[in-house]
N, C-alpha and C positions, 0 to 999 in steps of 0.2 A: 504494500499499501502506498502511496507515495506521501510524504509528509508533508503536512501543511505549514511546516517552519524551515528555515534556511538563514545561514548565517548572515546578515545584511553589512557588508564593508562600509558602504558611503554612510551609514548611519552609526557603523561601530556597535553593533549588539544584535540580538536575536530579532526576526524578525517575521512577520507572515509572509507566507510566498506571495506570489502574484496572483493578483483573482482571491484574495482571500481578507481584507481589510477587516479590522475591527473596530465598534464603537462602543463609545463609554460614557458612562456618565456617573456622578457623584451625588451622593447623600450626604448635608450637614444637619446641626439642631442650633435651634437659638439659644446664644450666649446667654448666660447668669451674672454673670462679674464681668468687671472692664478688662480683669486679666483674660477671661476667657472669650471676650470678643477679640481680642489681640489676636490671641491663638487662631479663632474662626478667620480672620481676614485674611491674616498672615495662610493659612489652607488656599482660601478661596483664591487669591491673588497667584498663590503657586501652581494653582491645576488648571484654574480657567486660559492660560495659555494652550492648554492640550486639547483644545477645541470638542468638549463634550458636547453630545447630541442636548444635556441639558443636567441643570444641579434640581435637585430638591432640598425643603427644608421641612423638617419636622415638627409634629405638633404635638404637643404634652399629652398626658393622659388626662381624660377628662375637659380637654382643651384647654389646659392650665398655661400655653404658652401661645394663648391666640394675639395678642398686641407683638409681641417678641417676633411670632412669626412670621406675621405682616413686615413690621417694619425690617427685617432680615432679607425676607424677598425681594420687596421693593428697592432695598440699599444695594443686592445682587445685581439685577436688573439695570437700575441706575448706571451703578460703578461700571458695570464688567461686560454690558451687552452678552451676556451667557443667557439662553432661555433658561428663566427659572419656573420650577414646579412648587406650586404651593400645597403643602398638604391640610386635606381638609377630613373631619371626623362627623361620626354621625353624634358623639357622646355630649350630653350637658347642654345641647343647643337646640332651640327647635327649629321645625321649617325654615321660618320665616328668616330668622338670625341666619342660617347657614346660604340662603338667598342672597340675602342682603350682603354677607361676605364676597359670595360669588362675585356677585354683580361689581362690588367696589375693587376685588382685584382684576377683572374683565377692564373696567373705566381705567384703571392704574397700567394696562397692558399687558396683564399676566394671561397667556393665553393655556397652561398645562395644569391643572388641577391632579394630585393623587389623592384620589377617593377611599375612604378608610370607613370601617365603622369605627375602627379607634378604641383603645385600652381605658376602661371603668377605672375612674381615681383609685385610691386606695381606702379599705375599708376601715370606716376610723375602729370597728371595735376589733380589728386584729384578723377579722378571717379572709378567704380568699374573693381577692373583687370579680363581682358579677356584672356582666352589662346589662341595666336594665334601660330600655328606651322610654323615651317621654313618649306621652300620651298624643301631642302635639310634631313628634320630632318621626326622623328616618329610623324606620327598624332597622337597617342594615345598610353594607354597602354598594348591594343593585340596587336600592330606593332613593339612595344620594347620586349615584349616576344618572339615573332616569330625573332626580332632580335640578341636577346641576345641568343639564342637557338644555331644560326648560328655560335656565338663563341664559345659557350663550354657547355658541357651538367649541367648546373647551375640546383642547383634547384632555383623554383622561388613562391614567394609570390605575390599575389597581393593586391588592394584593396578592399572593399565593404561596401557599406553603408547602412544600413539595416534600414533607413530614408530616402532612395533616394538621392542620390547626389543634391546637390541644385542646378546644371545647367543641370540637366538631363529634355527631356520633359514632361515624366513620370515615373512610376514607372516600367513599362513596358519595355520601353525603357533600364533606366538602367539595369534590370535584363539580358536583352538580352545583353548588353557589357560584362556585369560581366563574361556570358556562353562564350562568343568571346574567353575571357583572358583565362580561364579557360580551352575553348580548342584550343588555342594555344600552350597549353604546361605547365600552369602555375601548379603548385604542391597544390598550398591552397590560399584562400583568406581571409587576417584579415580584419575584419568590424573594420568600424568607433566607436567611444566609444559609449555608450548610457545607459539608467539607467534604465528602467523596462525592467524585462527580458522577457516579452510576444514579446517586440518590436522584439530582436532575433530571438524567437521560431516562428513567423510567419514568419519571412525573412526566416528563414532554412525551413519551408516548404513549402513556394513558390518557393525556390532554387529546391528543390526535385523535387516540380511539372512540372520543366522545365526542368527537365534532368539532372542537375547539382550535382554529386556523387563526388566531389573533397571535401576536409576538408574545413570546414567553421569557424575560428576561431576569437571567439568574443573577441570585445577589449575594457579592463577593464580602468577607468579612476579612480583610488581614487580622491576624491576630497580634495586636500591640501588646496585649496584657493578657495571661490564657487563665487567670482565675475568674477575669472580669469575664471574658469569654463563655468560663464553663458559667458562668453564673445566665446569662441571656440565654445560653441554650437554655440551660433547665427552665427560663420561662417560656421560652419558643417551643419547647419539643424537638428540638435541634440536638442530632447524634452529635457528640465528640467521640472519633474514632479511636483506637486505640494508639495506631501508632501515632495520631496527631498528640495525643498525651506523652508518647514516650518520646516525641521529637523534643517536646517543651520541659521535659524532664529535666531540673538542675540548672535552669535559667533565670530561676526566680530574681537572683541577683545580678543578671548580665544583660544589661539592657541592650547593648550593642548586637551579641550574640543573637536575643531574639529576634529583633528586628531583621538579620540576613534569613534567621529563617523562617520568621513568616513572610519575606518577601519573595523567596524559594517558593515556600508551601501554596500561596495564593498564584504565583506566576503557572506554578506544573497546574493548578486546578486549571486554569484559565486556558492554556495550550492542550491539557486532553480534553476539554467541550468543544475549542474551535475545532479540531481532528473530528468531531463529530458534528460539525457543520453551525455550531453556534457562533454570533458575530456580533453580538451585543450584550454589556455587561455592566452591571450597575454595581458600585461598589462604596460600602456602608463607611466612610471615612474616622468618622466619630472627631470630627473637626480637627483630625492630624494630617498635614499633608502627603510627610516623608514615605509612608510604607508605599501610598498610590499612588504618587508620582514613580517611586522605583519598578514598582511592580509595572505602570505602563511602559518607560523607559526600557525597561528588558524586553516587552513585547512590541518594542517596535513603533510606540506610539508617542510622537515626540508634540514639539510646541508648533501650532499650525504656525506661526510667526518666525518661525525659524529657515 
């Protein structure tokens, strides 16, 4: 089988073979403090020259970052010119409130929304948070997609879980809900992060078997902190393979080595997916540019201004 990769002497690194370009997008979250804001804008300015298809800005549990999300989205759009997607969720808002937010985004020139049901706020009693739709709100992301398209002809991305949403009754029910979101008018689905490429490839095959033809974009999480990654994986139902644990074992106090291993793991993950025909990738940056930039560099994704 012909490799999808070759050494690119002109760019000094590993690059995709002719006819197999990749597209990338990056996710950020709104900063809480001035120091976090400085880190965020450094990351945005470092990654914007790579020419991402879009960057997205998350929305906190229960809509807790609504204003900061809006401010971050509008500043990225004004300062960088990179297409920006605002996350918008069903949690804690009425249908009318969400329509108003969407209309404001459209008026500000934002044409892309990541439409999600959203994570519920923490349970004050300490129990497991449960999503409770408002009587005057959207019940799920499929309804949200329908509602947003009544406001304006947005480009809409939705979420997908290659290892099944933790609250889903079954893999079949989860896939049926994904199809409803896409049938409602979403443009693409961006997956939760995963580490075994076979997980995504099986998910893609299952989606196609159910008649899903929309773009399925794998979400890639470079492992900057293994303990934090394990905690996120537990919340999202993501499997941490034994080989990944072994790779990071003993690196808790070796930050530079962790960075090198993380870049290698993510680059190999993307390489294997490209070999199976995947061309679009969404990087969860955690507001840090270094790993995402290094991985793109390894893959031959360079500044559009170079």
